[in-house]
C-alpha positions in Angstrom: -4.5 12.1 14.4 -5.9 13.1 11.1 -2.8 12.2 9.2 -3.2 8.6 10.3 -6.6 8.0 8.8 -5.1 6.1 5.9 -3.2 3.7 8.2 -6.3 3.1 10.3 -8.5 2.3 7.3 -5.8 -0.1 5.9 -5.6 -1.9 9.1 -9.4 -2.3 9.2 -9.3 -3.7 5.7 -6.7 -6.3 6.5 -8.2 -7.1 9.8 -11.5 -7.8 8.1 -10.0 -10.2 5.6 -7.9 -12.0 8.2 -10.6 -12.6 10.8 -13.9 -12.9 9.0 -14.8 -16.7 8.7 -17.9 -17.0 6.4 -17.6 -20.8 5.9 -18.7 -21.4 9.5 -21.4 -18.8 9.2 -25.0 -20.2 9.0 -25.7 -17.6 6.4 -23.5 -19.3 3.9 -24.5 -22.9 4.8 -28.2 -22.1 4.4 -28.4 -18.9 2.2 -31.6 -17.0 1.5 -32.6 -16.1 -2.1 -30.1 -13.5 -3.4 -29.3 -11.6 -6.5 -26.0 -11.5 -8.5 -26.6 -7.8 -9.5 -28.0 -5.0 -7.5 -28.4 -1.2 -7.8 -27.3 1.1 -5.0 -28.0 4.8 -4.3 -26.6 6.9 -1.4 -26.8 10.3 0.1 -23.6 11.7 1.9 -23.6 14.4 4.6 -20.3 15.6 6.0 -17.6 18.2 6.1 -14.2 18.8 4.5 -11.4 18.1 7.0 -8.3 20.3 7.3 -5.8 17.6 7.5 -2.7 19.8 7.6 -1.7 23.3 8.8 -0.9 24.2 5.2 -4.7 24.0 4.5 -5.6 27.7 4.4 -8.9 27.7 2.7 -11.8 28.5 5.2 -14.3 25.6 5.9 -17.5 26.9 7.2 -20.3 24.8 5.5 -21.2 21.2 5.2 -20.8 19.1 2.1 -23.2 16.7 0.4 -22.8 14.0 -2.3 -25.1 11.7 -4.2 -24.2 8.3 -5.5 -25.7 5.6 -7.8 -23.9 2.4 -8.5 -24.1 -1.2 -9.6 -23.0 -4.1 -7.4 -21.9 -7.5 -8.6 -22.2 -10.4 -6.1 -20.5 -13.9 -6.4 -21.0 -17.3 -4.7 -17.5 -18.6 -4.8 -17.3 -19.6 -8.5 -13.5 -19.1 -8.2 -11.2 -20.3 -5.4 -10.0 -16.8 -4.6 -13.6 -15.6 -4.0 -14.0 -18.3 -1.4 -10.7 -17.4 0.4 -11.6 -13.7 0.4 -15.1 -14.3 1.8 -17.0 -13.7 -1.5 -16.2 -10.0 -2.0 -18.6 -7.8 -3.8 -17.3 -5.6 -6.7 -19.0 -2.5 -7.8 -18.9 0.7 -9.9 -20.5 3.9 -8.9 -21.0 7.5 -10.1 -20.7 10.2 -7.3 -21.8 13.8 -7.6 -20.2 15.8 -4.8 -21.5 19.3 -3.7 -18.8 20.8 -1.6 -19.4 23.3 1.3 -17.9 26.7 0.6 -18.6 26.2 -3.0 -17.1 29.6 -4.0 -13.7 27.9 -3.4 -14.4 24.2 -4.2 -17.4 24.0 -6.4 -18.5 20.4 -7.0 -17.2 17.1 -8.3 -18.2 14.3 -10.7 -16.4 10.9 -10.0 -16.3 7.4 -11.3 -15.4 4.9 -8.6 -14.7 1.2 -8.9 -14.7 -0.5 -5.5 -14.5 -3.7 -3.5 -16.7 -4.7 -0.6 -15.2 -7.1 2.0 -17.8 -8.6 4.4 -17.2 -8.4 8.1 -20.1 -10.6 8.9 -23.4 -11.5 7.2 -26.8 -12.7 8.5 -30.4 -12.7 7.4 -31.0 -9.4 9.2 -27.9 -7.3 8.6 -24.6 -7.4 6.7 -21.5 -5.5 7.9 -18.8 -4.6 5.4 -15.6 -2.6 4.7 -15.3 -0.9 1.3 -12.3 0.4 -0.5 -12.3 2.1 -3.9 -10.1 4.0 -6.3 -11.1 6.0 -9.4 -11.0 9.3 -11.2 -12.9 12.6 -10.4 -13.5 15.9 -12.1 -13.5 19.0 -9.8 -15.3 22.1 -11.1 -13.2 24.7 -9.2 -9.5 24.5 -8.4 -6.8 27.0 -7.6 -6.4 29.9 -10.0 -4.2 32.9 -9.2 -6.8 35.4 -10.4 -10.3 33.8 -10.2 -9.8 31.4 -7.3 -6.7 32.3 -5.2 -8.4 31.2 -1.9 -8.3 27.6 -2.8 -4.8 26.3 -1.9 -5.9 22.7 -1.8 -6.7 21.5 -5.4 -4.6 22.4 -8.4 -6.2 20.6 -11.3 -9.7 19.7 -12.7 -8.9 15.9 -12.9 -8.0 14.1 -9.8 -7.7 10.7 -8.2 -10.4 9.7 -5.8 -9.8 7.3 -3.0 -12.6 6.1 -0.7 -13.0 4.0 2.4 -16.3 3.0 3.9 -17.4 1.1 7.0 -21.1 0.2 6.8 -24.2 -1.9 7.6 -26.8 -3.2 5.2 -30.2 -3.5 7.1 -32.5 -6.0 5.2 -36.0 -4.5 5.0 -36.9 -7.4 2.7 -35.1 -9.6 0.2 -35.4 -6.9 -2.5 -34.5 -3.8 -0.5 -31.7 -3.1 2.0 -31.2 0.1 4.0 -27.5 1.1 3.8 -25.9 3.1 6.6 -22.2 3.8 6.9 -19.4 6.1 7.7 -17.1 7.2 4.8 -13.9 9.0 4.1 -13.2 10.2 0.5 -10.1 11.9 -0.8 -9.6 13.8 -4.0 -6.1 14.9 -5.2 -3.9 14.9 -8.2 -0.7 13.4 -6.6 1.4 16.5 -7.2 1.0 16.4 -11.0 -0.3 20.0 -10.6 0.2 22.2 -7.5 -1.4 22.8 -5.0 -1.9 19.3 -4.0 -3.1 19.0 -0.4 -6.3 17.4 -1.5 -10.0 17.4 -0.4 -10.8 15.0 2.5 -14.5 14.6 3.1 -15.6 12.7 6.2 -19.3 11.8 5.9 -22.2 9.8 7.2 -24.1 8.0 4.4 -27.6 6.6 4.1 -29.1 4.9 1.0 -30.8 1.9 -0.5 -29.7 -1.2 -2.2 -32.3 -2.7 -4.6 -32.4 -6.2 -6.1 -35.0 -6.6 -8.8 -34.2 -10.3 -9.7 -33.6 -13.0 -7.0 -32.5 -16.6 -7.3 -31.7 -19.5 -5.0 -28.0 -19.6 -5.2 -25.7 -21.9 -3.3 -22.2 -20.8 -2.0 -19.2 -22.9 -2.9 -17.5 -23.8 0.4 -14.4 -25.8 -0.6 -11.2 -24.2 0.7 -8.7 -23.2 -1.9 -5.6 -25.2 -2.3 -2.0 -24.5 -1.3 0.0 -22.0 -3.3 2.0 -23.4 -6.3 5.1 -21.9 -4.8 6.0 -20.3 -1.5 9.0 -18.1 -2.5 9.1 -15.5 -5.3 11.3 -12.7 -6.5 10.0 -9.5 -8.1 11.6 -6.6 -10.1 9.9 -3.6 -11.6 10.4 -0.2 -13.1 8.1 2.7 -12.3 7.7 6.2 -13.6 5.8 9.1 -12.0 5.3 12.8 -12.9 5.4 15.7 -10.5 5.6 19.5 -10.7 8.7 21.2 -9.7 8.5 23.5 -6.6 5.4 24.6 -4.8 4.3 27.4 -7.2 1.4 26.3 -9.4 2.0 26.2 -13.1 5.7 25.1 -12.8 7.5 22.7 -15.2 6.9 18.9 -14.7 9.5 16.2 -14.7 9.6 12.4 -14.3 10.7 10.2 -11.4 12.3 6.9 -12.2 12.2 4.0 -9.7 13.7 0.6 -9.7 12.4 -1.9 -7.2 13.4 -5.5 -6.2 11.7 -7.6 -3.5 11.4 -11.0 -2.0 7.8 -12.3 -1.8 6.5 -15.0 0.5 3.1 -16.6 -0.1 1.2 -17.1 3.1 -1.7 -18.7 1.1 -2.7 -19.2 -2.5 -4.1 -15.7 -2.6 -1.9 -13.6 -0.3 1.8 -12.8 0.0 4.0 -10.6 2.1 7.1 -8.9 0.7 10.1 -6.9 1.5 12.8 -5.3 -0.6 14.6 -2.1 -1.6 14.0 0.8 -4.1 16.2 3.3 -5.9 14.4 6.5 -7.1 15.8 9.4 -9.1 13.6 12.5 -9.0 14.5 14.7 -12.0 12.0 17.3 -10.6 14.3 17.8 -7.6 17.5 17.7 -9.7 16.3 20.5 -12.0 15.1 22.6 -9.1 18.6 22.3 -7.5 20.2 23.0 -10.9 18.1 26.0 -11.8 18.3 27.5 -8.3 22.1 26.8 -8.1 21.6 25.0 -4.9 24.4 22.7 -3.8 26.4 24.0 -6.7 29.7 22.2 -7.1 28.3 19.1 -5.3 26.7 16.0 -6.7 23.2 17.4 -7.4 22.1 14.0 -9.0 22.8 12.2 -5.7 20.8 15.0 -3.9 17.9 14.0 -6.1 18.2 10.2 -5.4 16.6 8.2 -2.7 17.4 4.7 -1.4 14.8 2.9 0.7 13.7 -0.4 2.1 10.2 -1.5 2.5 7.7 -4.1 3.7 4.2 -4.8 2.5 1.3 -7.2 1.7 -0.4 -8.1 -1.5 -3.9 -9.7 -1.7 -4.5 -11.5 -5.0 -8.0 -11.4 -6.5 -7.7 -13.6 -9.7 -5.4 -11.6 -12.0 -5.5 -8.5 -9.9 -3.4 -7.9 -6.7 -4.1 -5.1 -4.2 -1.1 -4.1 -2.2 -0.1 -1.8 0.6 3.5 -1.1 1.7 5.5 1.0 4.2 8.9 2.4 3.1 11.8 3.7 5.1 14.4 6.1 3.5 18.0 5.1 4.0 19.1 8.1 1.8 16.5 10.6 0.7 16.2 13.6 -1.7 17.0 17.1 -0.4 13.4 18.2 -0.6 11.9 15.2 1.3 11.4 16.0 4.9 9.7 12.8 6.1 11.7 9.6 6.4 8.7 7.3 5.9 6.3 6.8 3.0 3.3 4.8 2.1 2.2 3.2 -1.2 -1.2 1.9 -2.0 -1.9 0.3 -5.4 -2.8 -2.5 -7.7 -1.1 -4.9 -10.0 -2.6 -6.6 -13.1 -0.9 -10.0 -14.0 -1.5 -10.2 -17.7 0.8 -13.0 -18.8 2.5 -16.1 -17.5 5.9 -17.3 -18.8 8.2 -20.2 -18.5 7.8 -23.9 -18.5 5.6 -24.0 -15.4 4.1 -20.6 -16.0 5.9 -19.5 -12.9 7.0 -16.1 -14.1 4.3 -13.4 -14.5 4.4 -10.1 -16.2 2.4 -7.4 -14.7 1.3 -3.8 -15.0 0.9 -1.7 -11.8 -0.4 1.7 -10.6 0.0 3.1 -7.1 -0.3 6.2 -5.0 2.7 7.3 -3.1 2.2 9.5 0.1 4.3 11.1 2.8 2.1 11.4 5.9 -1.4 12.1 4.5 -0.4 14.2 1.5 -0.2 12.4 -1.8 3.2 13.0 -3.6 3.0 11.0 -6.7 1.1 8.5 -8.9 3.4 5.8 -10.3 3.0 3.5 -13.3 4.9 0.2 -13.3 6.0 -2.7 -15.5 7.4 -5.7 -13.7 8.0 -9.4 -13.6 7.8 -12.1 -10.8 10.0 -15.2 -10.9 
């Protein structure tokens, strides 16, 4: 079950957005005094999870983390904020103190995140939080000084976090925050080993609001989308290390993607399409090892896949999740299904009606629950 955590958390995230209905909630019709900016501090208590049989580092101690962050609330100043139930954005600093520190040491992370409300009242708020950022880990695999850590191969890593929590309102200035959290650190195979640290924890903390005002929520529903149907093409690159031995050479993966997008509302679209990827990492591994000599090694390093997904649009930023199925896959890939989780930034509109949009994207690709690559993209919708 551990390898399905990501699927479960994504399902919770989309379920929260789809079924929460704040406009009918008395909290939004007659809101109490609230702040637009708050400060949050939390303490984490949990344990690193061995999410695969390849995880050989012993886990015997509990882990801790401390967090301080700034939260930014809104009251529906923009149409997409109303549609997405007035989501709260935040930025936090997290200092992790891992158990079995002789292997893992500690971490320092910067985490931007988004809170989606499940329900809100004058007594308690329930929310789902998802965040992506960057973290620095003080100890990673080293053949001489730290051979027992076969989990993290580099100092700098991606951090991905999911939370499900409750804010208990002690008074209008102070909330007690309680939640369960799942936090993942890995470098997406830029440097082996790359199994990643997965920390499941219980969290308790405070949210403090020094300045309160009587703000009113905008309740008008956003209009219909300007168009229902959309095409998309993009080019992506990723970097991964050849083989499983740490310190090996690194090569690029090139991916071309095309999809058909269907807007289900002004701020959400479902999509489906196909991708072609060429992994020069695998090609060079086959070439240098003289594997499949005499055959088309380039084809052995190429994948063809189809996919489906969903993208939620928050102004100029879109958050997407997709599920892909290999029709033809590289020799080294053992799983026929992959996941991608990422974001697009729509930075320019083109054409007579501004219907074409240029975007930059970044996403994490994973097979099972092991990250395999971070991809950076440039694309256009039309």
